[in-house]
C-alpha positions in Angstrom: 8.8 -17.5 7.7 7.8 -17.6 4.1 5.6 -15.0 3.0 3.3 -18.0 1.6 2.9 -19.2 5.3 1.9 -15.6 6.6 -2.2 -15.4 7.3 -3.2 -12.1 8.2 -1.3 -9.0 8.9 -0.8 -7.8 12.2 -2.8 -4.5 13.0 -1.3 -1.0 13.1 -1.0 0.3 16.6 -3.9 2.5 17.4 -3.1 6.2 18.1 -6.4 7.7 19.4 -5.7 6.9 22.9 -2.9 9.6 23.0 -5.2 12.4 22.7 -4.5 15.0 25.8 -7.0 13.8 28.4 -6.6 13.9 31.9 -7.7 10.2 32.2 -5.4 8.9 29.8 -1.6 8.1 31.0 0.9 10.5 30.0 2.9 9.1 26.5 6.0 8.0 29.0 3.9 5.7 30.8 2.4 3.9 28.1 4.4 1.1 27.0 5.8 1.2 23.4 3.8 -0.6 20.6 5.2 -3.9 19.3 7.8 -3.6 16.4 6.3 -4.7 13.4 8.5 -7.8 11.6 10.0 -7.1 8.3 8.5 -10.2 6.9 5.0 -8.6 7.8 5.9 -5.4 6.0 7.0 -7.1 3.2 3.9 -9.5 3.0 1.1 -6.9 3.7 2.6 -3.5 2.2 3.2 -2.2 -1.3 4.0 1.4 -2.3 2.2 3.2 -5.1 2.3 6.4 -7.4 0.4 7.7 -10.1 2.9 7.6 -13.3 2.0 10.6 -15.4 -0.2 13.0 -13.5 -0.9 13.7 -10.1 -4.2 12.8 -8.5 -5.3 13.6 -5.4 -5.4 10.8 -2.5 -9.3 10.6 -2.3 -9.4 9.8 -6.1 -7.1 7.1 -6.2 -8.9 5.5 -2.8 -11.9 5.7 -4.7 -11.0 4.2 -7.8 -8.6 1.3 -6.6 -11.3 0.5 -4.0 -14.0 -0.1 -6.8 -11.3 -2.0 -9.1 -10.1 -4.1 -6.0 -13.3 -5.3 -4.9 -12.4 -8.8 -4.9 -10.2 -8.1 -1.7 -11.6 -9.8 1.5 -10.1 -7.7 3.9 -9.5 -4.0 4.4 -7.2 -1.5 2.7 -5.6 1.2 4.5 -3.7 4.3 2.5 -1.1 6.6 3.9 0.2 9.3 2.1 4.1 9.6 2.6 5.1 12.3 0.6 6.3 13.3 -3.0 2.9 11.8 -4.3 3.8 8.2 -3.0 1.2 6.0 -1.0 1.6 3.4 1.5 -1.0 0.9 0.8 -1.6 -1.7 3.6 -3.6 -5.0 3.2 -5.1 -6.9 5.6 -3.9 -10.1 4.7 -1.3 -11.5 2.3 -3.5 -13.1 -0.4 -5.0 -9.6 -0.9 -1.8 -7.9 -1.3 -0.7 -10.9 -3.7 -3.7 -10.6 -6.0 -3.4 -7.0 -6.2 0.0 -6.9 -7.3 0.2 -9.8 -9.4 -2.7 -8.4 -11.4 -1.3 -5.2 -12.3 -1.2 -2.9 -14.3 -3.8 -0.5 -12.5 -5.3 2.7 -13.9 -6.7 5.9 -12.3 -8.0 8.5 -14.8 -6.3 6.6 -17.7 -3.0 6.9 -15.8 -0.9 4.0 -14.6 -1.0 3.3 -10.7 2.6 2.0 -10.4 2.8 -0.4 -7.6 6.2 -1.7 -6.1 6.8 -3.9 -3.1 7.8 -2.7 0.1 11.6 -2.3 0.5 13.2 -1.2 3.5 14.6 2.4 4.1 12.1 3.5 1.5 12.8 7.5 0.7 9.8 8.9 -1.3 11.6 11.9 -2.2 14.8 9.6 -3.5 13.1 6.8 -5.1 12.6 7.1 -8.9 10.1 4.8 -10.9 12.6 2.7 -13.2 9.9 0.2 -14.2 6.2 0.7 -15.4 3.9 -2.4 -16.2 1.8 -1.7 -19.4 -0.5 -3.5 -21.5 -0.1 -2.8 -25.2 -2.0 -3.8 -28.0 -0.7 -4.3 -31.5 -3.3 -4.9 -33.9 -3.0 -7.0 -37.1 -0.2 -9.3 -35.3 -0.1 -12.4 -37.4 -0.4 -15.4 -35.2 
């Protein structure tokens, strides 16, 4: 199914019901959550990392939520190690808007976004491209 045909993204499985409680069934008795299809991951997730200076996840969340106020659905952020963040969007249109309007900045540093890729390893992945806007003054038209 093409990404453009996807409307909203599947909700991630809830894990709060697995808290130790005698009234809750044991994990072995709980059916496993449905597998997320690869096209849903491609359509709804982005990887992000600060370029330049490491910032806390809270600072990145606060700034991007303000900058991305045009988004209609919710956004979820998960730190996945080595300062990489997995950003999940509620729908494909929101993800496309954020990705197509980059670069984004947090505290004057570039927040680099990349598309979801299978087998992403935050400890071995290197940023090899950075989107930047430059201004060249007195450039003749």
